[in-house]
Backbone bond lengths (Angstrom), bond angles and torsions (degrees), N, CA, C in turn:
res aa  C-N    CA-C-N  psi(-1)  N-CA   C-N-CA  omega(-1)  CA-C   N-CA-C  phi
1 M - - - 1.435 - - 1.527 108.81 -
2 K 1.298 115.47 137.49 1.462 120.77 -178.09 1.521 110.92 -79.75
3 A 1.328 115.03 156.70 1.460 120.63 -179.69 1.520 111.13 -62.96
4 S 1.319 117.61 -36.40 1.465 120.23 179.77 1.525 111.29 -63.60
5 E 1.327 117.27 -35.71 1.460 121.18 176.97 1.527 110.45 -69.52
6 M 1.327 116.66 -36.40 1.457 120.98 -179.81 1.522 111.37 -70.61
7 R 1.328 117.28 -34.83 1.459 120.53 -179.45 1.530 111.85 -65.78
8 A 1.311 116.95 -24.66 1.460 121.10 -179.82 1.529 111.71 -77.42
9 K 1.323 117.64 -14.59 1.460 121.35 -177.65 1.531 110.91 -84.95
10 S 1.313 115.07 158.70 1.459 120.76 178.07 1.536 109.19 -79.26
11 P 1.347 117.39 160.29 1.467 119.77 177.84 1.530 113.23 -57.64
12 A 1.322 117.62 -35.54 1.467 120.23 179.06 1.532 110.58 -65.85
13 D 1.327 116.76 -40.26 1.463 120.55 177.50 1.522 110.85 -65.67
14 L 1.336 115.84 -39.00 1.463 119.63 179.65 1.523 111.21 -66.38
15 K 1.327 117.00 -37.75 1.464 119.53 178.46 1.520 110.91 -66.13
16 A 1.321 116.86 -38.29 1.466 120.44 176.76 1.530 110.78 -65.50
17 L 1.324 115.96 -40.61 1.464 120.59 178.24 1.532 110.88 -66.27
18 L 1.338 116.27 -37.65 1.464 120.89 177.67 1.525 110.04 -62.24
19 L 1.315 117.16 -44.29 1.460 121.07 178.37 1.523 110.97 -61.13
20 E 1.321 116.43 -42.14 1.463 121.13 178.48 1.531 111.63 -62.26
21 K 1.330 116.35 -44.31 1.471 120.39 -179.30 1.523 111.43 -67.63
22 R 1.338 117.05 -35.62 1.462 119.66 177.75 1.525 111.01 -66.74
23 K 1.333 116.69 -37.76 1.464 120.24 176.04 1.529 110.10 -64.49
24 E 1.321 115.97 -41.12 1.470 120.47 178.01 1.524 110.47 -61.68
25 Q 1.329 116.19 -44.13 1.467 120.46 179.27 1.532 110.36 -62.73
26 F 1.320 117.51 -42.03 1.458 121.63 178.47 1.519 110.85 -61.39
27 N 1.334 116.33 -45.85 1.465 120.17 179.82 1.522 111.58 -62.32
28 L 1.323 117.25 -38.87 1.466 120.37 178.70 1.532 110.29 -66.04
29 R 1.335 116.92 -38.93 1.466 120.13 177.83 1.520 110.89 -64.68
30 M 1.321 116.73 -40.69 1.465 120.62 179.57 1.530 110.99 -66.55
31 Q 1.321 116.63 -38.95 1.462 119.91 177.86 1.523 110.54 -63.29
32 R 1.341 116.03 -42.39 1.459 119.61 179.79 1.524 110.23 -65.13
33 G 1.340 116.74 -39.65 1.458 121.02 179.61 1.517 112.68 -67.23
34 A 1.320 116.48 -29.79 1.465 121.14 179.97 1.523 111.68 -82.14
35 G 1.322 116.89 -4.91 1.451 120.23 177.75 1.517 114.11 91.36
36 Q 1.311 117.15 6.92 1.454 119.55 177.04 1.522 109.17 -77.88
37 V 1.303 115.93 156.61 1.455 121.00 -178.28 1.531 108.87 -78.11
38 V 1.319 115.62 120.48 1.461 121.51 177.28 1.522 107.04 -125.11
39 R 1.323 115.64 130.41 1.463 118.87 178.71 1.523 109.15 -73.91
40 P 1.324 117.45 129.24 1.463 120.50 179.34 1.521 113.07 -58.88
41 S 1.322 117.06 -27.20 1.462 119.71 -179.96 1.527 111.49 -66.75
42 E 1.338 117.38 -31.22 1.462 120.20 177.57 1.524 110.96 -67.77
43 V 1.331 116.32 -42.00 1.464 121.32 179.29 1.523 109.36 -64.56
44 R 1.305 116.44 -44.82 1.465 121.89 -179.57 1.521 111.10 -63.35
45 A 1.319 116.92 -41.64 1.469 121.27 -179.87 1.526 110.68 -64.95
46 A 1.322 117.50 -41.17 1.466 120.92 178.96 1.528 109.91 -63.79
47 R 1.322 116.49 -43.17 1.473 120.54 179.37 1.517 111.36 -62.26
48 K 1.316 116.54 -43.48 1.460 120.77 -178.83 1.523 111.46 -68.39
49 D 1.337 117.13 -37.16 1.462 120.15 177.18 1.526 110.88 -64.31
50 I 1.327 116.61 -40.95 1.461 120.73 178.14 1.525 110.06 -61.63
51 A 1.319 116.75 -45.52 1.462 120.63 179.22 1.522 111.20 -63.22
52 R 1.326 116.83 -39.85 1.460 121.48 179.61 1.524 110.87 -63.20
53 I 1.324 116.16 -44.17 1.461 120.85 -179.52 1.523 110.43 -64.79
54 K 1.331 116.64 -44.20 1.464 120.23 179.90 1.525 111.40 -62.65
55 T 1.309 116.84 -38.63 1.464 121.08 178.88 1.523 110.47 -64.01
56 I 1.312 117.03 -46.10 1.462 121.00 -178.73 1.528 110.84 -66.35
57 L 1.339 117.18 -38.96 1.466 119.92 176.87 1.527 110.71 -62.45
58 G 1.314 116.51 -40.75 1.457 120.58 178.26 1.523 111.68 -64.74
59 Q 1.314 116.66 -39.75 1.455 120.53 178.66 1.525 111.29 -65.92
60 K 1.340 116.00 -39.71 1.464 119.38 179.54 1.531 110.17 -68.05
61 K 1.327 116.19 -35.34 1.458 120.51 -178.72 1.524 111.33 -66.00
62 T 1.326 116.78 -40.47 1.466 121.11 -178.67 1.529 112.28 -87.45
63 G 1.296 116.98 -4.64 1.451 120.65 178.30 1.519 114.71 87.24
64 G 1.326 117.60 7.31 1.469 120.51 177.29 1.511 111.70 -83.37
65 A 1.315 114.95 161.29 1.477 123.73 176.78 1.496 110.25 47.29
């Protein structure tokens, strides 16, 4: 999801999306730990989405952007 799409969402929606992405990241870590094949691009994408959401939440909190 692009940052512009995330900026259009409400803080409550972003928090729900953050929780979903964190669960996804956890599941990917568990799969990797269990020896299942996990594409590194999926892990990287989840991490970047989490960072993007946190950045936008911080901007909304301080009144920026």
